[in-house]
C-alpha positions in Angstrom: -8.4 19.8 -36.3 -9.4 17.1 -38.8 -11.0 13.8 -37.7 -7.8 12.0 -38.8 -5.7 14.4 -36.5 -8.1 13.7 -33.6 -7.9 10.0 -34.1 -4.1 10.1 -34.2 -4.0 12.2 -31.0 -6.5 9.9 -29.3 -4.4 6.9 -30.3 -1.3 8.5 -28.8 -3.1 9.5 -25.7 -4.3 5.9 -25.0 -0.8 4.6 -25.8 0.7 7.0 -23.2 -2.0 5.9 -20.7 -1.1 2.3 -21.2 2.6 3.0 -20.8 1.9 4.9 -17.6 -0.1 2.0 -16.2 2.6 -0.5 -17.1 5.3 1.7 -15.4 3.1 2.1 -12.3 2.5 -1.6 -12.1 6.3 -2.2 -12.3 6.8 0.4 -9.5 4.2 -1.4 -7.3 5.9 -4.8 -8.0 9.3 -3.4 -7.1 7.9 -1.9 -3.8 6.2 -5.3 -3.0 9.5 -7.2 -3.6 11.4 -4.7 -1.5 9.0 -5.0 1.3 9.3 -8.8 1.3 13.1 -8.6 1.0 13.3 -6.3 4.0 10.9 -8.4 6.0 12.9 -11.5 5.2 16.2 -9.8 6.2 14.7 -8.8 9.6 13.5 -12.4 10.2 17.0 -13.7 9.4 18.7 -11.1 11.5 16.4 -11.9 14.5 17.1 -15.6 14.0 20.8 -15.1 14.0 20.7 -12.9 17.1 18.4 -15.5 18.8 20.7 -18.4 17.9 23.7 -16.4 19.1 22.0 -15.7 22.5 21.1 -19.3 22.9 24.6 -20.4 22.2 26.1 -17.9 24.6 23.7 -18.7 27.4 24.3 -22.5 27.1 
């Protein structure tokens, strides 16, 4: 393997590592958004149930 081949392989390797890191960051962002969305939906569901129970008991 010549030095030029090694440099090309090393460049490709670092490019793939950067791409993997970007994809993993997107995955983590998506998981974080999903967690907040599900938490918000639970809060809204409990609020609706609570308001319904207050209206029924009044």
